[in-house]
N, CA and C of each residue as an Amber inpcrd file, in Angstrom:
protein
   468
  41.5910000  92.9060000 113.7280000  42.0700000  93.7010000 114.8400000
  43.5760000  93.8370000 114.7560000  44.0310000  94.9660000 115.2600000
  45.4700000  95.1930000 115.2760000  45.8750000  95.7280000 116.6440000
  47.1540000  95.6150000 116.9310000  47.6750000  96.0730000 118.2100000
  47.9380000  97.5680000 118.1290000  47.2680000  98.3270000 118.9850000
  47.5080000  99.7660000 119.1000000  48.3090000 100.0010000 120.3650000
  49.3370000 100.8470000 120.2750000  50.2180000 101.1000000 121.4140000
  50.1030000 102.5510000 121.8590000  50.1360000 102.7340000 123.1860000
  50.0320000 104.0540000 123.7870000  51.1560000 104.1770000 124.8030000
  52.0300000 105.1790000 124.6210000  53.2260000 105.2990000 125.4480000
  53.1410000 106.4760000 126.4010000  53.7190000 106.2830000 127.5710000
  53.8350000 107.3690000 128.5420000  55.0180000 108.2460000 128.1570000
  55.1030000 109.3830000 128.8290000  56.3160000 110.1810000 128.7370000
  57.4070000 109.4280000 129.4780000  58.6440000 109.7400000 129.1830000
  59.7640000 109.1090000 129.8770000  59.8730000 109.7020000 131.2770000
  60.0030000 108.8230000 132.2560000  60.1910000 109.2290000 133.6510000
  61.6390000 108.9480000 134.0280000  62.2280000 109.8500000 134.7980000
  63.6040000 109.6870000 135.2650000  63.5610000 109.3050000 136.7370000
  64.1450000 108.1610000 137.0470000  64.1650000 107.6490000 138.4100000
  65.5880000 107.7450000 138.9410000  65.7360000 108.2610000 140.1440000
  67.0830000 108.5030000 140.6880000  67.6340000 107.2750000 141.4050000
  67.6290000 106.1530000 140.6860000  68.1940000 104.9040000 141.1900000
  68.7970000 104.1430000 140.0060000  69.7890000 103.2840000 140.2860000
  70.3990000 102.4880000 139.2060000  69.3690000 101.5330000 138.5830000
  69.5620000 101.1980000 137.3390000  68.6130000 100.3710000 136.5910000
  68.3790000  99.0180000 137.2630000  69.4020000  98.4100000 137.8420000
  69.2370000  97.0990000 138.4770000  68.2690000  97.1850000 139.6700000
  68.3790000  98.2540000 140.4420000  67.4920000  98.4620000 141.5870000
  66.0550000  98.6210000 141.1270000  65.8540000  99.4330000 140.0880000
  64.5040000  99.6730000 139.5620000  63.9310000  98.3790000 138.9920000
  64.7200000  97.6670000 138.2040000  64.2470000  96.4130000 137.6160000
  63.8480000  95.4140000 138.7100000  64.6850000  95.2450000 139.7040000
  64.3910000  94.2840000 140.7800000  63.0850000  94.6310000 141.4940000
  62.8240000  95.9160000 141.6560000  61.5950000  96.3480000 142.3270000
  60.3610000  95.9380000 141.5200000  60.3810000  96.1460000 140.2200000
  59.2070000  95.8670000 139.3920000  59.1040000  94.4110000 138.9630000
  60.2020000  93.6630000 138.9930000  60.1870000  92.2700000 138.5500000
  59.4740000  91.3560000 139.5370000  59.3970000  91.7570000 140.8040000
  58.6320000  91.0190000 141.8110000  57.5260000  91.9530000 142.2810000
  56.3190000  91.6890000 141.8350000  55.2230000  92.6230000 142.0550000
  54.8340000  92.7900000 143.5190000  55.2780000  91.8920000 144.3740000
  55.0180000  92.0770000 145.8110000  55.6680000  93.3610000 146.3240000
  56.7000000  93.8200000 145.6290000  57.3680000  95.0650000 146.0120000
  56.4780000  96.2920000 145.8180000  55.3950000  96.1430000 145.0760000
  54.4960000  97.2710000 144.8210000  53.4280000  97.4360000 145.9010000
  53.4080000  96.5280000 146.8510000  52.4300000  96.6040000 147.9410000
  52.4830000  97.9590000 148.6430000  53.6580000  98.5570000 148.6960000
  53.8330000  99.8550000 149.3420000  53.0880000 100.9910000 148.6720000
  52.5990000 100.7540000 147.4510000  51.8190000 101.7800000 146.7530000
  50.6210000 102.2300000 147.5730000  49.9600000 101.3040000 148.2010000
  48.7580000 101.6250000 148.9680000  49.0710000 102.6490000 150.0510000
  50.1550000 102.4370000 150.7700000  50.5450000 103.3640000 151.8230000
  51.0060000 104.6940000 151.2570000  51.7930000 104.6500000 150.1940000
  52.3140000 105.8940000 149.5930000  51.1890000 106.7820000 149.0900000
  50.1010000 106.1880000 148.6130000  48.9920000 107.0000000 148.1100000
  48.1460000 107.5930000 149.2290000  48.5250000 107.3680000 150.4660000
  47.8890000 108.0420000 151.6000000  48.7910000 109.1380000 152.1600000
  49.9960000 109.2660000 151.6370000  50.9580000 110.2650000 152.0790000
  50.6140000 111.6070000 151.4200000  50.3440000 112.6590000 152.2090000
  49.9710000 113.9640000 151.6420000  51.0070000 114.5230000 150.6640000
  52.2900000 114.2770000 150.9240000  53.3340000 114.7700000 150.0140000
  53.2380000 114.0830000 148.6490000  52.9930000 112.7880000 148.6620000
  52.8580000 112.0300000 147.4130000  51.6080000 112.4860000 146.6590000
  50.5210000 112.6730000 147.3820000  49.2700000 113.1280000 146.7610000
  49.4700000 114.4950000 146.1330000  50.1730000 115.3650000 146.8180000
  50.4410000 116.7020000 146.2920000  51.2570000 116.6270000 145.0000000
  52.2950000 115.7860000 145.0020000  53.1290000 115.6150000 143.8070000
  52.3150000 115.0280000 142.6540000  51.4890000 114.0480000 142.9740000
  50.6560000 113.4190000 141.9540000  49.6270000 114.4060000 141.4050000
  49.0520000 115.2160000 142.2850000  48.0420000 116.1980000 141.8700000
  48.6250000 117.2400000 140.9240000  49.9350000 117.4610000 140.9880000
  50.5460000 118.4120000 140.0590000  50.7070000 117.8120000 138.6700000
  50.5320000 116.4860000 138.5670000  50.7230000 115.8060000 137.2810000
  49.4280000 115.3280000 136.6370000  48.4040000 115.0880000 137.4470000
  47.1280000 114.5870000 136.9180000  45.9770000 115.3480000 137.5710000
  44.8060000 115.3910000 136.9290000  43.6500000 116.0830000 137.5110000
  43.2520000 115.4800000 138.8590000  42.7070000 116.3310000 139.7410000
  42.3580000 115.9220000 141.1060000  41.4130000 114.7290000 141.1370000
  40.4170000 114.6900000 140.2470000  39.4760000 113.5680000 140.2450000
  40.1770000 112.2600000 139.8920000  41.2190000 112.3400000 139.0790000
  41.9760000 111.1420000 138.7100000  42.8200000 110.6420000 139.8860000
  43.2910000 111.5620000 140.7310000  44.0710000 111.1690000 141.9050000
  43.2090000 110.3030000 142.8170000  41.9850000 110.7340000 143.0740000
  41.0810000 109.9550000 143.9190000  40.7710000 108.6000000 143.2880000
  40.6100000 108.5910000 141.9760000  40.3610000 107.3360000 141.2640000
  41.5590000 106.3940000 141.3970000  42.7670000 106.9360000 141.2600000
  43.9780000 106.1190000 141.3990000  44.0760000 105.5360000 142.8070000
  43.7640000 106.3540000 143.8140000  43.8010000 105.8720000 145.1970000
  42.8230000 104.7130000 145.3850000  41.6370000 104.8590000 144.8170000
  40.6150000 103.8150000 144.9480000  41.0850000 102.5130000 144.3050000
  41.6380000 102.5990000 143.0870000  42.1210000 101.3990000 142.4130000
  43.2890000 100.7730000 143.1670000  44.2020000 101.6140000 143.6640000
  45.3590000 101.0980000 144.3850000  44.9390000 100.3330000 145.6330000
  43.9410000 100.8440000 146.3450000  43.4880000 100.1670000 147.5640000
  42.8860000  98.7990000 147.2650000  42.3460000  98.6160000 146.0590000
  41.7310000  97.3280000 145.7060000  42.7420000  96.3220000 145.1540000
  43.9750000  96.7490000 144.9240000  44.9750000  95.8650000 144.3150000
  45.4840000  94.8200000 145.3050000  45.7490000  93.6400000 144.7490000
  46.4680000  92.6060000 145.4840000  47.6250000  92.1510000 144.5960000
  48.6990000  91.7250000 145.2400000  49.9220000  91.4170000 144.5120000
  50.4570000  90.0440000 144.8930000  51.0500000  89.3600000 143.9180000
  51.9320000  88.2350000 144.2040000  53.1640000  88.4470000 143.3350000
  54.0850000  87.5240000 143.3160000  55.3590000  87.7380000 142.6180000
  55.1770000  88.0420000 141.1320000  54.2060000  87.3890000 140.4960000
  54.0630000  87.5010000 139.0350000  52.7850000  88.1570000 138.5470000
  51.9090000  88.6180000 139.4430000  50.6640000  89.2270000 138.9660000
  50.1380000  90.2500000 139.9510000  49.3280000  91.1390000 139.4020000
  48.5860000  92.0600000 140.2440000  47.1300000  91.9790000 139.8240000
  46.2600000  92.0530000 140.8150000  44.8160000  91.9710000 140.5850000
  44.1980000  93.2750000 141.0360000  43.2410000  93.7860000 140.2340000
  42.5480000  94.9910000 140.6320000  41.0930000  94.9350000 140.2240000
  40.2820000  95.6580000 140.9660000  38.8560000  95.7640000 140.6620000
  38.6430000  97.0300000 139.8590000  37.8980000  96.9010000 138.7790000
  37.5980000  98.0460000 137.9170000  36.0960000  98.0690000 137.6560000
  35.5960000  99.1550000 137.0700000  34.1740000  99.1670000 136.6980000
  33.8100000  98.0350000 135.7230000  34.8250000  97.4940000 135.0290000
  34.5790000  96.4010000 134.0820000  34.7190000  95.0360000 134.7340000
  35.0090000  95.0040000 136.0350000  35.1920000  93.7470000 136.7460000
  36.6350000  93.5480000 137.1680000  36.9100000  92.3780000 137.6890000
  38.2610000  92.0630000 138.1580000  39.1800000  91.8100000 136.9750000
  40.3530000  92.4250000 137.0230000  41.3510000  92.2670000 135.9650000
  42.6690000  91.8720000 136.6130000  43.3610000  90.9390000 135.9830000
  44.6830000  90.5210000 136.4260000  45.6960000  90.9200000 135.3600000
  46.8010000  91.4970000 135.7830000  47.9400000  91.7200000 134.9040000
  49.0200000  90.7440000 135.3430000  49.3680000  89.8330000 134.4470000
  50.3380000  88.7850000 134.7590000  51.6200000  89.0100000 133.9550000
  52.7640000  88.8720000 134.6170000  54.0450000  88.9760000 133.9130000
  54.1790000  87.7840000 132.9790000  54.4610000  88.0650000 131.7020000
  54.6230000  87.0020000 130.7160000  56.0480000  86.9260000 130.1760000
  56.8360000  87.9870000 130.4260000  58.2220000  87.9740000 129.9490000
  59.0340000  89.0000000 130.7320000  60.2660000  88.6260000 131.0530000
  61.2060000  89.5220000 131.7220000  62.5390000  89.4220000 130.9980000
  63.2120000  90.5460000 130.8490000  64.5990000  90.5360000 130.4030000
  65.3500000  91.5510000 131.2650000  66.0740000  91.0130000 132.2420000
  66.7990000  91.8760000 133.1840000  67.9370000  92.5730000 132.4550000
  68.1680000  93.8070000 132.7320000  67.3360000  94.7660000 133.4420000
  66.5530000  95.6630000 132.4890000  66.2270000  95.1680000 131.2880000
  65.6550000  96.0160000 130.2400000  64.1420000  96.2040000 130.2900000
  63.3890000  95.1220000 130.4900000  61.9360000  95.2710000 130.4260000
  61.2150000  94.1560000 131.1510000  59.9320000  94.4360000 131.3980000
  59.0000000  93.4590000 131.9650000  57.7120000  93.6110000 131.1570000
  57.1870000  92.4890000 130.6500000  55.9600000  92.5140000 129.8510000
  54.8380000  91.8080000 130.6040000  53.6500000  92.4060000 130.5220000
  52.4570000  91.8790000 131.1810000  51.3710000  91.6270000 130.1400000
  50.4680000  90.7250000 130.4760000  49.2760000  90.4880000 129.6610000
  48.0890000  90.4370000 130.6120000  46.9550000  90.9550000 130.1440000
  45.7660000  90.9870000 130.9990000  45.0080000  89.6690000 130.9480000
  44.3020000  89.4200000 132.0400000  43.3630000  88.3000000 132.1210000
  42.0710000  88.8650000 132.6850000  40.9510000  88.5700000 132.0590000
  39.6580000  89.0310000 132.5460000  39.2500000  90.4060000 132.0500000
  40.0360000  91.0280000 131.1910000  39.6600000  92.3490000 130.6790000
  38.8120000  92.1840000 129.4170000  37.9400000  93.1600000 129.1500000
  37.0720000  93.0540000 127.9670000  37.8400000  93.0450000 126.6440000
  39.0170000  93.6730000 126.6110000  39.8730000  93.5650000 125.4300000
  41.2560000  93.1190000 125.8590000  41.9360000  92.3810000 125.0040000
  43.2860000  91.9480000 125.3500000  44.2010000  93.1680000 125.5470000
  44.7990000  93.2690000 126.7230000  45.6970000  94.3780000 127.0410000
  47.0960000  93.8480000 127.3180000  48.0710000  94.6470000 126.9660000
  49.4700000  94.3310000 127.2010000  50.1070000  95.5610000 127.8230000
  51.0230000  95.3600000 128.7450000  51.7390000  96.4650000 129.3710000
  53.2200000  96.1130000 129.3660000  54.0500000  97.0820000 128.9830000
  55.4960000  96.9190000 129.0050000  56.0840000  97.9990000 129.8970000
  56.9510000  97.5860000 130.7830000  57.7730000  98.5320000 131.5400000
  59.1490000  98.4570000 130.8940000  59.5580000  99.5500000 130.2650000
  60.8480000  99.5930000 129.5830000  61.8050000 100.4520000 130.4020000
  63.0140000  99.9510000 130.5910000  64.0160000 100.6400000 131.4020000
  65.3100000 100.8150000 130.6160000  65.9230000 101.9800000 130.7840000
  67.2250000 102.2560000 130.1870000  68.0830000 102.9770000 131.2160000
  69.3840000 102.6260000 131.2950000  70.2440000 103.3590000 132.2230000
  70.4180000 104.7910000 131.7390000  70.5280000 105.6910000 132.6600000
  70.8030000 107.0970000 132.3590000  71.9030000 107.5170000 133.3200000
  73.1330000 107.1900000 132.9510000  74.2510000 107.3430000 133.8720000
  74.2910000 106.1310000 134.7930000  75.0930000 106.2170000 135.8290000
  75.2460000 105.0780000 136.7370000  74.1830000 105.0140000 137.8140000
  73.5940000 106.1660000 138.1620000  72.6830000 106.2010000 139.3040000
  71.2800000 106.6580000 138.9400000  70.9460000 106.6370000 137.6560000
  69.6180000 107.0800000 137.2380000  69.1000000 106.1440000 136.1460000
  67.7630000 106.0310000 136.0730000  67.1220000 105.1440000 135.1050000
  66.0050000 105.8940000 134.3940000  65.9070000 105.6660000 133.0980000
  64.7700000 106.1850000 132.3340000  63.7430000 105.0620000 132.2320000
  62.4670000 105.4100000 132.4380000  61.3920000 104.4270000 132.3740000
  60.2860000 104.9500000 131.4610000  59.7530000 104.0390000 130.6580000
  58.5850000 104.3510000 129.8460000  57.6130000 103.1860000 129.9710000
  56.3320000 103.5100000 130.0350000  55.2730000 102.5030000 130.0790000
  54.5580000 102.5250000 128.7400000  54.3540000 101.3490000 128.1730000
  53.5710000 101.2160000 126.9490000  52.3840000 100.3190000 127.2590000
  51.2000000 100.7820000 126.8710000  49.9910000  99.9790000 126.9860000
  49.5610000  99.6430000 125.5660000  49.3540000  98.3700000 125.3070000
  48.9070000  97.9210000 123.9960000  47.5550000  97.2430000 124.1230000
  46.7270000  97.4130000 123.1100000  45.4030000  96.7890000 123.1200000
  45.0630000  96.3060000 121.7180000  44.4630000  95.1270000 121.6630000
  43.9850000  94.5810000 120.3980000  42.6040000  95.1780000 120.1390000
  42.5400000  96.1540000 119.2420000  41.2700000  96.8210000 118.9460000
  41.1020000  96.9710000 117.4390000  39.8320000  97.0050000 117.0210000
  39.5790000  97.2550000 115.6170000  39.5690000  98.7590000 115.3650000
  39.4920000  99.1370000 114.1160000  39.5640000 100.5360000 113.7060000
  38.4970000 101.3830000 114.3930000  37.2900000 100.8680000 114.5230000
  36.1870000 101.6350000 115.0960000  36.3510000 101.8410000 116.6030000
  36.8650000 100.8380000 117.2890000  37.0460000 100.9560000 118.7420000
  38.2510000 101.8160000 119.1040000  39.2230000 101.9120000 118.2020000
  40.4470000 102.6480000 118.5050000  40.1350000 104.0840000 118.9210000
  39.2020000 104.7190000 118.2570000  38.8290000 106.0890000 118.6000000
  38.2590000 106.2050000 119.9990000  37.5500000 105.1740000 120.4500000
  36.9360000 105.2100000 121.7790000  37.9330000 104.9180000 122.8950000
  38.9170000 104.0940000 122.6300000  39.8160000 103.6640000 123.7100000
  41.1560000 104.3940000 123.7200000  41.4630000 105.1500000 122.6890000
  42.7800000 105.8010000 122.6070000  43.0570000 106.7150000 123.7950000
  42.1590000 107.6220000 124.1010000  42.3980000 108.5670000 125.1930000
  42.5120000 107.8600000 126.5440000  41.5740000 106.9480000 126.9140000
  41.7270000 106.2730000 128.2060000  42.9910000 105.4230000 128.3080000
  43.4140000 104.7940000 127.2170000  44.6180000 103.9580000 127.2810000
  45.8810000 104.8140000 127.3510000  45.8930000 105.9510000 126.6990000
  47.0270000 106.8820000 126.8180000  47.1060000 107.3880000 128.2550000
  45.9430000 107.7170000 128.8390000  45.9150000 108.1660000 130.2350000
  46.3680000 107.0490000 131.1760000  46.0010000 105.8140000 130.8520000
  46.4060000 104.6730000 131.6770000  47.9270000 104.5220000 131.6570000
  48.5340000 104.6440000 130.4900000  49.9970000 104.5400000 130.3860000
  50.6590000 105.6400000 131.2040000  50.1590000 106.8480000 131.0760000
  50.7420000 107.9820000 131.8020000  50.5220000 107.8430000 133.3090000
  49.3220000 107.4390000 133.6980000  49.0170000 107.2710000 135.1170000
  49.8610000 106.1830000 135.7530000  50.0280000 105.0790000 135.0580000
  50.8470000 103.9850000 135.5690000  52.3020000 104.4250000 135.7110000
  52.7970000 105.1720000 134.7360000  54.1690000 105.6770000 134.8230000
  54.3210000 106.6070000 136.0280000  53.3270000 107.4610000 136.2480000
  53.3870000 108.3710000 137.4060000  53.3990000 107.5990000 138.7160000
  52.5410000 106.6060000 138.8170000  52.4600000 105.8280000 140.0500000
  53.7430000 105.0210000 140.2690000  54.2160000 104.3310000 139.2400000
  55.4230000 103.5200000 139.3990000  56.6580000 104.3670000 139.6980000
  56.6740000 105.6010000 139.2020000  57.8350000 106.4460000 139.4650000
  57.8840000 106.8940000 140.9320000  56.7810000 106.6990000 141.6810000
  56.7490000 107.0750000 143.1000000  57.1200000 105.9230000 144.0240000
  57.1970000 104.7030000 143.4950000  57.5060000 103.5480000 144.3400000
  58.9930000 103.5930000 144.6900000  59.2880000 103.4420000 145.9530000
  60.6950000 103.4440000 146.4130000  61.0330000 102.1260000 147.0370000
């Protein structure tokens, strides 16, 4: 098996890198996602970026999430999955590893300053898969990276 990586497009956030890093470094700050995904303006913005059926799916997953400082837990069709922070380097990145998922998953939130008041963010999802499984999981994992980037870019 080898590590396959799937990257989101770069998102531009209109806040300084330190502010963005601090928000994502303590996962309790993401609790507001649940409320934001009930805001019609946010749903409209999200619907312009992803298919409508995916928006409803994202809302469902977000409502099932629970957060603590270092992990987030969510219910999926494959069962309960935990993403736990395994490494932080302020203000550059935060790395996560999955627990309870059918395949080992890794998520990186990468941040770069873009001027003094803006930050570039990219999400990378990595999975340990063999050659035969790569074809089956590539599209969903690419969508996961993009969807996560879209959702995180809405957190204020």
